[in-house]
Backbone as a printed PyTorch tensor [residue, N CA C, xyz], in Angstrom:
tensor([[[  0.8390,  -1.1800,   0.0000],
         [  0.0000,   0.0000,   0.0000],
         [  0.8860,   1.2450,   0.0000]],

        [[  0.4640,   2.2220,  -0.7690],
         [  1.1320,   3.5160,  -0.8050],
         [  0.2050,   4.5050,  -0.1120]],

        [[  0.7470,   5.2400,   0.8430],
         [ -0.0570,   6.2150,   1.5880],
         [  0.3870,   7.6210,   1.2150]],

        [[ -0.5900,   8.4880,   1.0250],
         [ -0.3240,   9.9050,   0.8030],
         [ -1.0650,  10.6810,   1.8910]],

        [[ -1.0430,  11.9900,   1.7800],
         [ -1.7110,  12.8230,   2.7770],
         [ -3.1890,  12.4540,   2.9200]],

        [[ -3.8590,  12.1780,   1.7820],
         [ -5.3020,  11.9220,   1.8240],
         [ -5.7310,  10.5490,   1.3530]],

        [[ -4.7950,   9.7570,   0.8170],
         [ -5.1690,   8.5170,   0.1490],
         [ -4.3870,   7.3050,   0.6280]],

        [[ -5.0570,   6.1670,   0.5620],
         [ -4.4340,   4.8520,   0.6180],
         [ -4.5820,   4.2940,  -0.7930]],

        [[ -3.4760,   3.9190,  -1.4060],
         [ -3.4830,   3.4560,  -2.7940],
         [ -2.9670,   2.0220,  -2.7940]],

        [[ -3.7760,   1.1070,  -3.3090],
         [ -3.3960,  -0.3020,  -3.2250],
         [ -3.9690,  -1.1030,  -4.3900]],

        [[ -3.2410,  -2.1550,  -4.7920],
         [ -3.7570,  -3.0280,  -5.8430],
         [ -4.9090,  -3.8770,  -5.3000]],

        [[ -5.9420,  -4.0070,  -6.1090],
         [ -7.0910,  -4.8090,  -5.7140],
         [ -6.7840,  -6.2930,  -5.8940]],

        [[ -7.5400,  -7.1070,  -5.2160],
         [ -7.4070,  -8.5580,  -5.3390],
         [ -8.1020,  -9.0300,  -6.6170]],

        [[ -7.8330, -10.2710,  -6.9960],
         [ -8.5160, -10.8470,  -8.1590],
         [-10.0200, -10.8450,  -7.9370]],

        [[-10.4610, -11.1410,  -6.7250],
         [-11.8910, -11.1740,  -6.4260],
         [-12.5130,  -9.7830,  -6.5660]],

        [[-11.8110,  -8.7590,  -6.0940],
         [-12.3140,  -7.3910,  -6.2430],
         [-12.3970,  -7.0100,  -7.7150]],

        [[-11.4020,  -7.4180,  -8.4780],
         [-11.4160,  -7.1050,  -9.9070],
         [-12.5690,  -7.8160, -10.6040]],

        [[-12.8540,  -9.0620, -10.2240],
         [-13.9910,  -9.7910, -10.8100],
         [-15.2910,  -9.0610, -10.5190]],

        [[-15.4470,  -8.5440,  -9.2920],
         [-16.6580,  -7.7870,  -8.9400],
         [-16.7530,  -6.5090,  -9.7740]],

        [[-15.6320,  -5.8380,  -9.9630],
         [-15.6290,  -4.6140, -10.7660],
         [-16.0520,  -4.9140, -12.2040]],

        [[-15.5810,  -6.0170, -12.7430],
         [-15.9510,  -6.4250, -14.1010],
         [-17.4500,  -6.6990, -14.1620]],

        [[-17.9630,  -7.4440, -13.1880],
         [-19.3890,  -7.7850, -13.1690],
         [-20.2720,  -6.5500, -13.0450]],

        [[-19.8080,  -5.5450, -12.2920],
         [-20.6140,  -4.3480, -12.0320],
         [-20.4580,  -3.2620, -13.0870]],

        [[-19.4240,  -3.3420, -13.9000],
         [-19.1650,  -2.2930, -14.8950],
         [-20.1870,  -2.3520, -16.0240]],

        [[-20.7440,  -1.2050, -16.3840],
         [-21.7510,  -1.1390, -17.4440],
         [-21.1800,  -0.6440, -18.7730]],

        [[-20.0310,   0.0160, -18.7410],
         [-19.4260,   0.5030, -19.9910],
         [-18.5910,  -0.6130, -20.6250]],

        [[-18.9340,  -1.0190, -21.8470],
         [-18.2190,  -2.1360, -22.4850],
         [-16.7110,  -1.9410, -22.5780]],

        [[-16.2410,  -0.6950, -22.8550],
         [-14.8010,  -0.4570, -22.9870],
         [-14.0870,  -0.7000, -21.6620]],

        [[-14.6850,  -0.2070, -20.5720],
         [-14.0720,  -0.4120, -19.2560],
         [-14.1510,  -1.8650, -18.8270]],

        [[-15.2790,  -2.5100, -19.1100],
         [-15.4160,  -3.9310, -18.7750],
         [-14.3130,  -4.7350, -19.4590]],

        [[-14.0590,  -4.4530, -20.7330],
         [-13.0140,  -5.1620, -21.4790],
         [-11.6280,  -4.8370, -20.9150]],

        [[-11.3960,  -3.5760, -20.5790],
         [-10.0960,  -3.1900, -20.0120],
         [ -9.8650,  -3.8690, -18.6680]],

        [[-10.8910,  -3.8880, -17.8170],
         [-10.7650,  -4.5390, -16.5070],
         [-10.5060,  -6.0350, -16.6680]],

        [[-11.1700,  -6.6620, -17.6480],
         [-10.9470,  -8.0890, -17.8870],
         [ -9.5110,  -8.3350, -18.3460]],

        [[ -9.0030,  -7.4470, -19.1880],
         [ -7.6200,  -7.5670, -19.6540],
         [ -6.6420,  -7.4540, -18.4740]],

        [[ -6.9480,  -6.5600, -17.5390],
         [ -6.0980,  -6.4070, -16.3590],
         [ -6.1380,  -7.6650, -15.4970]],

        [[ -7.3190,  -8.1930, -15.2800],
         [ -7.4400,  -9.4240, -14.4970],
         [ -6.7000, -10.5700, -15.1850]],

        [[ -6.8570, -10.6850, -16.4870],
         [ -6.1490, -11.7380, -17.2320],
         [ -4.6370, -11.5950, -17.0540]],

        [[ -4.1490, -10.3530, -17.0640],
         [ -2.7230, -10.1100, -16.8430],
         [ -2.2860, -10.5430, -15.4560]],

        [[ -3.1150, -10.2550, -14.4570],
         [ -2.8000, -10.6730, -13.0780],
         [ -2.7160, -12.1910, -12.9740]],

        [[ -3.6650, -12.8570, -13.6030],
         [ -3.7070, -14.3250, -13.5350],
         [ -2.5430, -14.9470, -14.3050]],

        [[ -2.1480, -14.3200, -15.4100],
         [ -1.0480, -14.8460, -16.2270],
         [  0.3210, -14.5370, -15.6300]],

        [[  0.3970, -13.4790, -14.7960],
         [  1.6850, -13.0380, -14.2380],
         [  1.5550, -12.8170, -12.7320]],

        [[  1.2860, -13.8780, -11.9710],
         [  1.0310, -13.6930, -10.5350],
         [  2.2000, -13.0730,  -9.7700]],

        [[  3.4210, -13.2800, -10.2180],
         [  4.5720, -12.6970,  -9.5260],
         [  4.7650, -11.2140,  -9.8510]],

        [[  4.1040, -10.7510, -10.8920],
         [  4.1960,  -9.3450, -11.3120],
         [  2.8260,  -8.6800, -11.3200]],

        [[  1.8840,  -9.1760, -10.5260],
         [  0.4920,  -8.7230, -10.6360],
         [  0.3060,  -7.2410, -10.3640]],

        [[  1.1990,  -6.5980,  -9.5930],
         [  1.0300,  -5.1590,  -9.3320],
         [  1.0890,  -4.3430, -10.6210]],

        [[  1.7410,  -4.8810, -11.6470],
         [  1.8660,  -4.1660, -12.9210],
         [  0.6590,  -4.3890, -13.8260]],

        [[ -0.2880,  -5.2130, -13.4000],
         [ -1.4890,  -5.5170, -14.1850],
         [ -2.7760,  -5.1690, -13.4350]],

        [[ -2.7220,  -5.0950, -12.1330],
         [ -3.9140,  -4.9360, -11.2880],
         [ -4.4950,  -3.5280, -11.3580]],

        [[ -5.7550,  -3.4420, -11.0120],
         [ -6.4050,  -2.1590, -10.7730],
         [ -6.0340,  -1.7420,  -9.3490]],

        [[ -5.5890,  -0.5100,  -9.1900],
         [ -5.2430,   0.0370,  -7.8790],
         [ -6.3490,   0.9950,  -7.4550]],

        [[ -6.9000,   0.7960,  -6.2680],
         [ -7.9200,   1.7030,  -5.7350],
         [ -7.2820,   2.9150,  -5.0890]],

        [[ -7.9630,   4.0380,  -5.1960],
         [ -7.5980,   5.2670,  -4.5040],
         [ -8.6580,   5.4770,  -3.4360]],

        [[ -8.2910,   5.1540,  -2.2190],
         [ -9.2330,   5.1600,  -1.1030],
         [ -8.9090,   6.3260,  -0.1680]],

        [[ -9.9250,   7.1040,   0.1960],
         [ -9.7040,   8.1680,   1.1660],
         [ -9.2240,   7.5510,   2.4660]],

        [[ -8.2110,   8.1430,   3.0850],
         [ -7.6890,   7.5690,   4.3260],
         [ -8.3490,   8.1950,   5.5580]],

        [[ -9.5900,   8.6280,   5.3730],
         [-10.3670,   9.1140,   6.5100],
         [-11.3370,   8.0220,   6.9540]],

        [[-12.2310,   8.3590,   7.8440],
         [-13.1630,   7.3590,   8.3710],
         [-14.1260,   6.8330,   7.3160]],

        [[-14.3210,   7.5770,   6.2120],
         [-15.2700,   7.1330,   5.1780],
         [-14.7200,   5.9760,   4.3590]],

        [[-13.4130,   5.9820,   4.0740],
         [-12.8170,   4.9350,   3.2500],
         [-13.3700,   4.8840,   1.8410]],

        [[-13.9260,   5.9910,   1.3510],
         [-14.5160,   6.0200,   0.0180],
         [-13.4500,   5.8550,  -1.0610]],

        [[-13.8220,   5.1770,  -2.1390],
         [-12.9570,   5.0240,  -3.3030],
         [-13.2580,   6.1960,  -4.2360]],

        [[-12.2300,   6.9950,  -4.5640],
         [-12.4320,   8.1950,  -5.3770],
         [-11.9720,   8.0120,  -6.8270]],

        [[-11.3490,   6.8900,  -7.1220],
         [-10.8840,   6.6100,  -8.4680],
         [ -9.9840,   5.3980,  -8.4530]],

        [[ -9.3760,   5.1300,  -9.5890],
         [ -8.4160,   4.0310,  -9.6470],
         [ -7.3800,   4.3110, -10.7180]],

        [[ -6.3480,   3.5250, -10.6730],
         [ -5.2940,   3.6170, -11.6670],
         [ -4.7590,   2.2220, -11.9140]],

        [[ -3.9510,   2.1060, -12.9190],
         [ -3.3250,   0.8140, -13.2010],
         [ -2.1110,   1.0370, -14.0830]],

        [[ -1.2470,   0.0680, -14.0390],
         [ -0.1710,  -0.0230, -15.0090],
         [ -0.6630,  -1.0020, -16.0610]],

        [[ -0.1820,  -0.8810, -17.2550],
         [ -0.6600,  -1.7350, -18.3380],
         [  0.3420,  -2.8500, -18.6040]],

        [[  0.7890,  -3.4920, -17.5100],
         [  1.7760,  -4.5500, -17.6240],
         [  3.1820,  -3.9880, -17.5510]],

        [[  4.1310,  -4.8750, -17.6800],
         [  5.5390,  -4.4860, -17.6960],
         [  6.2070,  -5.2280, -18.8410]],

        [[  7.0010,  -4.5020, -19.6240],
         [  7.6560,  -5.0840, -20.7920],
         [  9.0590,  -4.4940, -20.9030]],

        [[ 10.0630,  -5.3220, -20.6910],
         [ 11.4660,  -4.8850, -20.7570],
         [ 11.7290,  -3.6610, -19.8820]],

        [[ 11.1400,  -3.6370, -18.6870],
         [ 11.3650,  -2.5440, -17.7510],
         [ 10.5230,  -1.3030, -17.9960]],

        [[  9.6270,  -1.3650, -18.9710],
         [  8.7700,  -0.2170, -19.2890],
         [  7.3550,  -0.4890, -18.7890]],

        [[  6.8160,   0.4790, -18.0430],
         [  5.4270,   0.4070, -17.5890],
         [  4.7020,   1.6610, -18.0710]],

        [[  3.4110,   1.5040, -18.3040],
         [  2.5660,   2.6320, -18.6850],
         [  1.4400,   2.7390, -17.6690]],

        [[  1.1870,   3.9460, -17.2010],
         [  0.1480,   4.1620, -16.2100],
         [ -1.0910,   4.7610, -16.8730]],

        [[ -2.2400,   4.3160, -16.3960],
         [ -3.5290,   4.8760, -16.7920],
         [ -4.3260,   5.1480, -15.5290]],

        [[ -5.2890,   6.0500, -15.5830],
         [ -5.9900,   6.4330, -14.3540],
         [ -7.3290,   7.0800, -14.6680]],

        [[ -8.1660,   7.1210, -13.6430],
         [ -9.4550,   7.7870, -13.7590],
         [-10.0050,   8.1370, -12.3860]],

        [[-10.5390,   9.3410, -12.2870],
         [-11.1830,   9.8060, -11.0680],
         [-12.6900,   9.6850, -11.2620]],

        [[-13.4090,   9.2430, -10.2590],
         [-14.8620,   9.2060, -10.3480],
         [-15.3730,  10.6470, -10.4110]],

        [[-16.3710,  10.9120, -11.2630],
         [-16.8020,  12.2950, -11.5190],
         [-17.0460,  13.1390, -10.2640]],

        [[-17.6180,  12.5590,  -9.2480],
         [-17.9250,  13.3060,  -8.0230],
         [-16.6690,  13.8840,  -7.3590]],

        [[-15.5030,  13.2870,  -7.6340],
         [-14.2630,  13.6770,  -6.9560],
         [-13.2700,  14.4030,  -7.8600]],

        [[-13.6950,  14.6970,  -9.0960],
         [-12.8040,  15.3970, -10.0220],
         [-12.5220,  16.8170,  -9.5280]],

        [[-11.3740,  17.3380,  -9.9060],
         [-11.0210,  18.7070,  -9.5930],
         [-10.5820,  18.9600,  -8.1650]],

        [[-10.3290,  17.8940,  -7.4070],
         [ -9.9380,  18.0350,  -6.0130],
         [ -8.4790,  17.6390,  -5.7630]],

        [[ -7.7520,  17.3380,  -6.8390],
         [ -6.3340,  17.0220,  -6.7220],
         [ -6.0150,  15.5930,  -6.3270]],

        [[ -7.0330,  14.7350,  -6.2250],
         [ -6.7740,  13.3520,  -5.8190],
         [ -5.8910,  12.6180,  -6.8200]],

        [[ -6.1630,  12.7960,  -8.1200],
         [ -5.3910,  12.0370,  -9.1000],
         [ -3.9560,  12.5390,  -9.1850]],

        [[ -3.7490,  13.8330,  -9.0820],
         [ -2.3740,  14.3360,  -9.0720],
         [ -1.6170,  13.7560,  -7.8850]],

        [[ -2.2480,  13.7320,  -6.7320],
         [ -1.6340,  13.1730,  -5.5170],
         [ -1.3060,  11.6910,  -5.7110]],

        [[ -2.2440,  10.9580,  -6.2910],
         [ -2.0530,   9.5140,  -6.4750],
         [ -0.9850,   9.2080,  -7.5220]],

        [[ -1.0890,   9.8260,  -8.6890],
         [ -0.1290,   9.5430,  -9.7610],
         [  1.2800,   9.9290,  -9.3200]],

        [[  1.4200,  11.0660,  -8.6610],
         [  2.7340,  11.4920,  -8.1770],
         [  3.3350,  10.4410,  -7.2540]],

        [[  2.5450,   9.9640,  -6.3080],
         [  3.0520,   8.9730,  -5.3510],
         [  3.3640,   7.6380,  -6.0200]],

        [[  2.4790,   7.1810,  -6.8820],
         [  2.6470,   5.8580,  -7.4850],
         [  3.8080,   5.8310,  -8.4740]],

        [[  3.9910,   6.8900,  -9.2630],
         [  5.1170,   6.8510, -10.2010],
         [  6.4480,   6.9590,  -9.4710]],

        [[  6.4780,   7.6580,  -8.3560],
         [  7.7150,   7.7060,  -7.5750],
         [  8.0150,   6.3330,  -6.9680]],

        [[  6.9910,   5.6560,  -6.5200],
         [  7.1590,   4.2890,  -6.0200],
         [  7.6660,   3.3900,  -7.1570]],

        [[  7.0120,   3.4660,  -8.3120],
         [  7.3830,   2.6040,  -9.4420],
         [  8.8200,   2.8770,  -9.9000]],

        [[  9.2080,   4.1490,  -9.9130],
         [ 10.5600,   4.5030, -10.3510],
         [ 11.6290,   3.9020,  -9.4430]],

        [[ 11.2600,   3.5720,  -8.2170],
         [ 12.2070,   2.9780,  -7.2720],
         [ 12.2110,   1.4520,  -7.3010]],

        [[ 11.4030,   0.8550,  -8.1560],
         [ 11.3840,  -0.5980,  -8.2630],
         [ 12.5040,  -1.0330,  -9.2010]],

        [[ 13.3070,  -2.0120,  -8.8100],
         [ 14.4700,  -2.3960,  -9.6240],
         [ 14.1120,  -2.9150, -11.0150]],

        [[ 12.9030,  -3.3950, -11.2030],
         [ 12.5140,  -3.9370, -12.5100],
         [ 12.0320,  -2.8610, -13.4860]],

        [[ 11.9030,  -1.6110, -13.0280],
         [ 11.3570,  -0.5310, -13.8670],
         [ 12.4690,   0.4330, -14.2680]],

        [[ 12.5630,   0.7020, -15.5810],
         [ 13.5290,   1.7020, -16.0280],
         [ 12.8880,   2.8390, -16.8200]],

        [[ 11.5780,   2.7620, -17.0550],
         [ 10.8770,   3.8310, -17.7800],
         [  9.3900,   3.7560, -17.4530]],

        [[  8.7890,   4.9400, -17.2270],
         [  7.3490,   5.0220, -16.9570],
         [  6.7400,   5.9560, -17.9900]],

        [[  5.7180,   5.4680, -18.6750],
         [  5.0730,   6.2170, -19.7390],
         [  3.5970,   6.4100, -19.4420]],

        [[  2.9670,   7.3130, -20.1830],
         [  1.5270,   7.5500, -20.0790],
         [  1.0460,   8.1750, -21.3840]],

        [[ -0.2520,   8.0890, -21.5960],
         [ -0.9070,   8.7770, -22.6970],
         [ -2.0790,   9.5560, -22.1230]],

        [[ -2.4200,  10.6640, -22.7720],
         [ -3.5950,  11.4440, -22.3910],
         [ -4.3780,  11.7360, -23.6540]],

        [[ -5.6870,  11.6750, -23.5520],
         [ -6.5060,  11.9780, -24.7160],
         [ -6.2520,  13.4080, -25.1710]],

        [[ -6.1840,  13.5930, -26.4710],
         [ -6.0010,  14.9240, -27.0500],
         [ -7.0720,  15.8580, -26.4960]],

        [[ -6.6490,  16.9750, -25.9590],
         [ -7.5900,  17.9590, -25.4280],
         [ -8.0400,  17.7170, -24.0010]],

        [[ -7.6000,  16.6100, -23.3820],
         [ -7.9720,  16.3490, -21.9850],
         [ -7.0000,  17.1200, -21.0930]],

        [[ -7.3170,  18.3980, -20.9230],
         [ -6.4310,  19.3100, -20.2080],
         [ -6.1650,  18.8340, -18.7850]],

        [[ -7.1940,  18.3250, -18.1100],
         [ -7.0320,  17.8770, -16.7230],
         [ -6.0370,  16.7160, -16.6350]],

        [[ -6.1550,  15.7480, -17.5240],
         [ -5.2530,  14.5980, -17.5010],
         [ -3.8210,  15.0100, -17.8410]],

        [[ -3.6800,  15.8770, -18.8220],
         [ -2.3450,  16.3600, -19.1840],
         [ -1.7300,  17.1170, -18.0190]],

        [[ -2.5320,  17.8990, -17.3170],
         [ -2.0320,  18.6600, -16.1630],
         [ -1.6020,  17.7160, -15.0450]],

        [[ -2.3510,  16.6300, -14.8160],
         [ -1.9570,  15.6300, -13.8190],
         [ -0.5740,  15.0960, -14.1600]],

        [[ -0.3760,  14.7320, -15.4060],
         [  0.9170,  14.1850, -15.8160],
         [  2.0390,  15.2030, -15.6270]],

        [[  1.7940,  16.4330, -16.0180],
         [  2.8240,  17.4660, -15.8590],
         [  3.1690,  17.6800, -14.3900]],

        [[  2.1650,  17.7750, -13.5340],
         [  2.4080,  17.9930, -12.1090],
         [  3.1350,  16.8100, -11.4800]],

        [[  2.9120,  15.6010, -12.0300],
         [  3.5470,  14.4010, -11.4850],
         [  4.9680,  14.1990, -12.0100]],

        [[  5.4220,  15.0430, -12.9380],
         [  6.7970,  14.9390, -13.4140],
         [  6.9690,  14.3140, -14.7820]],

        [[  5.8930,  14.2160, -15.5560],
         [  5.9740,  13.6780, -16.9170],
         [  6.2340,  14.8160, -17.8990]],

        [[  6.9100,  14.4760, -18.9910],
         [  7.1100,  15.4320, -20.0750],
         [  6.6390,  14.7850, -21.3760]],

        [[  6.1710,  15.5960, -22.3370],
         [  5.7220,  15.0290, -23.6130],
         [  6.8900,  14.4600, -24.4080]],

        [[  6.6230,  13.3640, -25.1070],
         [  7.6580,  12.7500, -25.9420],
         [  7.6100,  13.2600, -27.3740]],

        [[  6.5090,  13.9050, -27.7490],
         [  6.3200,  14.3280, -29.1330],
         [  5.6640,  13.2620, -29.9830]],

        [[  5.4300,  12.0990, -29.3930],
         [  4.7770,  10.9990, -30.1030],
         [  3.2970,  10.9780, -29.7490]],

        [[  2.4990,  10.3380, -30.5980],
         [  1.0790,  10.1640, -30.3320],
         [  0.7820,   8.6710, -30.3550]],

        [[  0.1430,   8.1920, -29.2810],
         [ -0.2290,   6.7850, -29.1920],
         [ -1.6920,   6.5880, -29.5330]],

        [[ -2.2150,   5.4220, -29.2050],
         [ -3.6110,   5.0870, -29.4900],
         [ -4.5970,   5.9980, -28.7750]],

        [[ -4.2140,   6.4860, -27.5930],
         [ -5.1280,   7.2950, -26.7890],
         [ -4.8070,   8.7820, -26.8520]],

        [[ -3.7070,   9.1490, -27.5080],
         [ -3.3540,  10.5640, -27.6180],
         [ -1.8750,  10.7820, -27.3880]],

        [[ -1.4990,  12.0350, -27.0660],
         [ -0.0900,  12.3590, -26.8620],
         [  0.5580,  11.4850, -25.7870]],

        [[  1.8210,  11.1050, -26.0250],
         [  2.5750,  10.2630, -25.0890],
         [  3.4650,  11.1200, -24.2080]],

        [[  3.6540,  10.6380, -22.9860],
         [  4.4740,  11.3180, -21.9850],
         [  5.4030,  10.3000, -21.3440]],

        [[  6.5290,  10.7920, -20.8090],
         [  7.4680,   9.9430, -20.0870],
         [  7.7930,  10.6250, -18.7640]],

        [[  7.9270,   9.8150, -17.7300],
         [  8.2570,  10.3260, -16.4080],
         [  9.7530,  10.5870, -16.3110]],

        [[ 10.1090,  11.7480, -15.8160],
         [ 11.5350,  12.1070, -15.6540],
         [ 11.8580,  12.3300, -14.2050]]])
């Protein structure tokens, strides 16, 4: 678990991920969550790089305000993705979480590069990446401009 001023950030269990898949109504997210679970099951020793990580308020409420994940690990390269639940947007939770998690990941001996993509025009997501220490690579991926953590 990674703790910040306001959050407890932790990878969910396979059972929690199965529940998230069952409860998800958006087909794209359902497919993405299933892909993450499949990665966890295929790579149990590296599951933190495939799992969905919850962002839980570290107050008495314990509310989940969003989640993030790495999209696997390949030759020391990980890519982070994230989302804040609409009710909690604009409160700095994702900047706090991404900053903490990428610093943790950068200290893992198996990681030598951390990447991310943000949808073109998603100013909030791009700002999260910038505040967390990412810089644009000048490349465009499937989801938009690519960034690398420095």
